N, C-alpha and C positions, 0 to 999 in steps of 0.2 A: 551947685551950679551944674548945670549940664555938660557936656563931654562936646568938644567939637571936633568939626569932622576930619581935620587934621589929628589931633587926639588920639582920635579913635584909629585914624590910620596908624600912627607910629606907635598906641598901644598892642593893635594886632598883629603887625611887622615885628615888634621884638616876639611877640609870643611865638610867632612863624617859624623865627631865629631860632629860638628855643627847640622849635619841634625836627628842624633839620636834621640835628645832631644824630636823632633814633633813626629817623629815617635814612639819613647815611648808612647806618649800622647796620642795618636789616637789609639794604639794600646789596654791600658788601658782603653780606652772608649769601646772599641768596647767589651772589658771582661767584664764591667758594674765596675769596678774600679774606683769611681767617690766619690770624699771630698765633705760633705753638700756645696753647696754654697747659695746666697744668702737670706739667714738665718739671724737675728739683731744676733749681740752679746750676747743680753739677753736669745735668744732660746738657742743659742750656750753651755751657759755656764750653761743652766740648764739641757739641756740634753747629755752634754758630748759627748762622744765618743757612743754614744745608736747606731745611724743609721750610723756607718761606714761601715761596710758593707751592706747596703741595695742599691738599686739599682732598678729602674725600667724601664730595660737596654733597652732601643729602637735603641740604636747604634748596633746596631746584628741585628736588622731585617731589617733595609734598605739596606746595601751592602750584605747580604742573600737574598735579594730576587731580588736581581740584577746578582749575579753571578750563581744562581740555572738557570740562563735562559742563558748563556755565553757557551756555547759548542760548540768547535768546532768539526767537522768531520773528513773533508779532505782537500786535497789543492790540485785547478787546474792549472794546466798550463796555458800557453800563449793562448795557440789553444783549449783551454776549456774542454782539458781531464783531467781525475785524477790523478794525481803523485802517483803513487801507490808507488815506491820507498821513498817518502817523508811522504810516510803512517806509511812502516814498520821503518822506522827510528824514528818515533814519536813514535810509541809502543814500539821500541827496547829499550828506554830511560826512556820509561812509563810514556810520555808525558800525555799518557790521562787522569792519574789521575792528575797529579803534576799541570797540567795547571791550573785545578781548585784553588789550592791553590794561585798560583802565581796570577791570577785574583783576589782573594778577599783579597790577600795583597796590589794589587794597588787600589781596592776600599778604602780598610780602611788609607792606609798611603800617599797613593798617588802614588806609583810607587813600582815596585818590575822590577826585571832582570834576562836575560836568559844568560847562558855563553853553547859557541858551542866551543867544543876543540876536539882535538886527540889524544885519549890515548890508544893505541892498536887496540880503536875503536871507531870512532865518536858516542860522549856523548853529549847530553843536557840537562843542570841543571838548577836550578832556583833558585835567592837568593834574599834573605831579601832587603829593602831597606836598612836597617842597617848595612848591611854588604859590598856593591857594591854602586859603585857609578860612572856615565859616562859623560865625559865633551865634548862638540863640536864644531867644529872652530866655530870662533866667526863671526857671520853672516850666517850661516850654520846649520840648526835648527835639521837636520838630517845625516849630514854629523859627525859623531865622531873620534875626536880629540887622547882621551885616555880612557882607562878605569880602574879603580882602584877595586880589591878587597881583603878582610881580613878576617881573623878568628885567633881564638885560642885556641889551644891547650896545656894544661898544663901551662906551666910557662913562654911559649914560643908563641908570636902573629906574624903573618906570613900576608904578604900582596904581592900581584902579579898585576903588573903595566903593564898593555896592549897597546902598540902604535901599527900603522899599518907594523912598520918594525922590531919590537923588542919584546921582551916579559920578564922583570928585575922583577926576584923573591927574595925575602927579606924578614927577620926574626927578629926580637930583643926581647929581657926580658920583658916581663909585668912589670917589677919592674920600679918605676918612673924613667924615664930620662935614659932609654934604646934608643939606637940608632940603625938605621936601617942596618943591613949588610946583603950582598950577602948569600942567603940563599944555608945550607948546609945538613939542616936536609932532608929525605927522599929522597935528590940525591944517584945516585949510585958513585962507587970512580971515582973521574977524570969526573965527570959530570958537565958542568961549569951553574953557576946561571942563568945568561943570554942568552937567545936563541934568534933566530931570530924567526920571528911570520912567518909560511907556509903559512899563509891565505892570507895575505898581505892586510887586514883590522883587524879593532877593534875588537874582537869576543864575548864582551859584550852589548848587547844589551836591551835596558833599554824597559819597557809597561808602558807608563803613564798615569796615569786618566785625564780628564779633561782637558789638558793641553790647554794652551793659546798661542798666540800670541808671547805675551810677557809677561810673568807672569811662577811661576814655578806651577806640577801637585797638582789639589787638590782632597782633602779627602772627601766620600760622605758622611762621619759622620760630617763635620765643620759645614755644616747646624742644625743637627740635636741637637747639644750637648748643645748650650745654653737654647735650649728648651726641653732639657732630664733634665739639673741641676731644671730648674725650675718644672720641673714635681716630680723630687726625694724631692725638697724642699713641696711641696704642700702635699707629700704623707705624709713627717715627720709631718707635722701640724696635718694633718689630724689624720692619727694614734696618735699620741699626745692627740688630742681634744677626742678622741673617749677613751681615758685611763680616763679622768677624767670628761666628759662632756655628751658621750652617754648614760649615764641611769641618770632619773630623782634625782635630790638632794634635801636632805629633811633639817630644820633647826629648831630648837628648840626656840620656842621665849618666852618673859617672866619668862626664869628662869633662876637659877643659873645655872652655869657651874658642873658637879656632883664632890662633893671631898669626900676624906675617910680623919678621923682622924689617928694621927701620936703617938700613943702610948708607953711610956717607960718601955722596959720590964721590969726592975727592979724594980722601983715603981709602975708602973699599971698609971699613972699620963698620960693625954692627954696632948703632949708637942707642939702640930699642927696637922698642916692640909696639904694634897697636891692633886693634880687632876686625880681625878678618871680615866685612860686610857678609852678610847671611843672604843677601839679595841675589845672590847668582845661586847659591846653593839651592836655596827654592825655584829660581829660574832652570836649572839644569835637573833638579829633582837626583842629586847625589850627593852620600855623601861616606867618606871612610871613617871609621872607629876605629883610631889606632893604638884604643890605649886599653890595656887589659881590665876588665868588669864593665864595660862603658855597653848601653844598652837604650834600644828607642821605647818608649810611653806613648801611649795615646789617649787622646781624654773625646769621648763621643759626641758627634755636632748635638744641638741644644732642638730640644722639641720648639719651632714655631706656634704648633696647631694648638697651645694654650694662649697665644696671644686671637689669634681666629676665636678662640669660640668667645674669647671676651667682646668682639669684634661682633660679632653675630648677635649675641644677646642685646649689646646695645641699641643692633639694630632692628631688632623684633620689638625692643620699647619703642622705638621711634612709630611702627608701625601700630603699635595696640595705642599710644598716645594719640596720635595725631589720625588715627582710623584711616591709614591706607594702606591697600591689600599687599601682602606681603610679598605679589607677582613684582608689585611695583618696584619692591626694593631688594627683592634678592634674585629675580630675574628666571627664577624656575617656576616652569609648568606645566606639568608632563604629568600623559594619562589623568586627568583632572576633570571630573562629569561638569555638565552644563551648571548642576544644582552646586556643584563643589565652587564652582568659579562664582556664581550668583551670592555664594552663603558668604564667601571670604569679599567681597565687594559689600556686603549689604552698609556694614561703617561709613564706606566712603560715600553710596548712594544718600544714606540716611543725612550724612554733613552737607552734602550739596541742593539737598531739596531742600536743610534750613537756609543755605544763603540765597536760595531761588527765594525764599518769604522775604527775605530781610533785602536784599541787594532789589529786588521787585519792586518795591517799595519806590524805591530811589528813581528806578525807571520809568514808572508811571511819575513821579515829580518832574522828571527830563521833561517827559513827551504832555505832561499839563502845561509846562512852560511854555513849550511848543506851539500848544493850538493857540495860548494867549500873544503869544507872540506874531501869530497869522490873524489873528483876530477875531477867534470862534472862544467865547468864553463856554456856547453851548458844549462844544467838543469837549473843555479842556472838563470842565464838570464833569461830564461822562466818564472821560480816561480816568478823572483820580477814583470814582469807584469801580474802574474798572478792573484790568488783569493783565500777567505779562506771560504769551504763551513761550516754555522754555521746552528746549531740546529733552526727550527720556533721558536723565542721569543715569539711567544704567542698560549697558553695553551689551546686546545679544544679537546673534546670530541669525542669518536672515530665515533659516528654517524655522530659530523659535518665536521669529517675529510673527513668519507665516502662521505659525498653528497658533498661535495667540489669537490672530484678529480672525481665522475662520471658527473660531471657538467663539468670538464675541457676536460673528454674525450670526449665529446659529440661532441666538437669541434675541437675536431680534436689533441690536444696536445698528443705528442708521449709518451707510458707505462714510459718509463726510467727517464722523465720528473717528470711524476706523484708519483713515485715511491720516487726522492728526496723528494717530501710536506711529506713524511710522517714523522713523528717524531720520530728521535730515528736511524734511517735506514740508517745503514751508507753505504758507497762506495763497498766495499765489499761484500756484503750482496745485491746488486745491481746486480754485476758482477755474483753473483749465479743464482741467478732468471732469467739471462737473460740465462745463460748458460741452466740451466732448460728450460726455454721455446724453447729455439731451441733443446733440445733432445725432448723435447713434439712435434713438429714441423716436425723432422726427422722421429718421429714412425710415427704419423700419413702420411707422407708423402708414408712410405716406406709399410704401410699396414699395419702395427703390433700393433692393436690396443690395443694386451692383455697388452705390455708392459706399456699403458698408466692406461688401469684398470682392476680391479682384482687382483687374484694371475696369478704369473709369473708362464706358464707350463715347469714341469721338464726335462731337454734333456732328459736323459736315456727313461721314459716313451713313450716319442713319436717317439725314435726310435723302443722302441718295437711294438708299436703301427704299425710302418710303415713295421715292420716284419712280422706283420701278417696278413696283408691287402696282401697275395699271391691270385693271380689266380686261382679261383675253378677247371680248370685242373690238376694243379700240383698237388692241393691235393687228386686227382682222382690219379692219376698216383702212388702217394706214396705209398697209400692205399695198 
């Protein structure tokens, strides 16, 4: 028997609930919220909750180093031209800002989502992995069968199920046992809860990170987390040792523990003795040795460098396994040549280039849906076969870029292709540069060099100058 829309909603909602635990785990790790692991029960008992708020957090560095080099600039059509309409729609929905957040969440939790919908105007919004889920047709990794998006508003939970033909809108009370019913909140009087899908496809798109042919997307933090827990424990041991063993320890040998007599205040007789607290001796740094043969022994301070060496090795393993440059983790970059910096970042650049390819496929699908929502099926087909223009993932100095562009120019590479290689230059700026170049060429051909250089002449002065330039005879005749 075929699955009803309500049954599909409940099934996908249950699947989404199971994913939320993993998403929260990765989000907490990114924020540095980790319990102290790999410590003995005795150590945990002695320290209690002393290190609950401490974390030497490397889980944030790894995804941050990747997402800062993932910057889409434009979308090309099948013929290679830049789609100006897609660029305007991208900026209209503020995707040039939101895409950084969506890609960061995809790197942290393994996936994020984008919704394309027409609410009076076509809008693109990005969703967290704990609020949305997409199901694919069995055996088809890219053909979306359905999508579910959920959110809460006070005591009501909402859900929208997208299928290629229909959009089912539900609501339910958040109290335990609330049942899904057709949505009424936020709808106009008489508006149905379920409406046809005008796009003909599921408008919810998944942005997966490191997906495999057989397996779910993976978080960038998955490799870092075990080493992160080990580093936190090593720091806890180091700080505990520094508290008690970082300074030389001294001991008094051959002498009884200092005591003081207990005197009865009424009779004045000595009724006993008690140990004398040593805090005052430590504070005053004074001690009298009255017993013959008493001496002072000293124990050397503990060498805490051993802890630091192990921590450094763990950080090096994080750098190697995540292809993060050592300069991001160690923070030291002294007297390194540009070629050395490029070599150290080669792994990160290769990783970012790979992510551009996979994320680019999802971004093309998002903009294809945007074109469909605008009613432009031809542009949608062209975007599907087009490409995404990304910022160069390799950071270079201005002199390095200039040198490379001059060499490419010498072998005949067109100016437009060179301009595209300049980091941060958008297609709109390139179009403006082309217009300025065309205007400059027109001024040269027209012989008006003043339009290119110097202060432009005032038209009123030119007219006056032409009026003063009269024939000499006319001037005499007037006299």
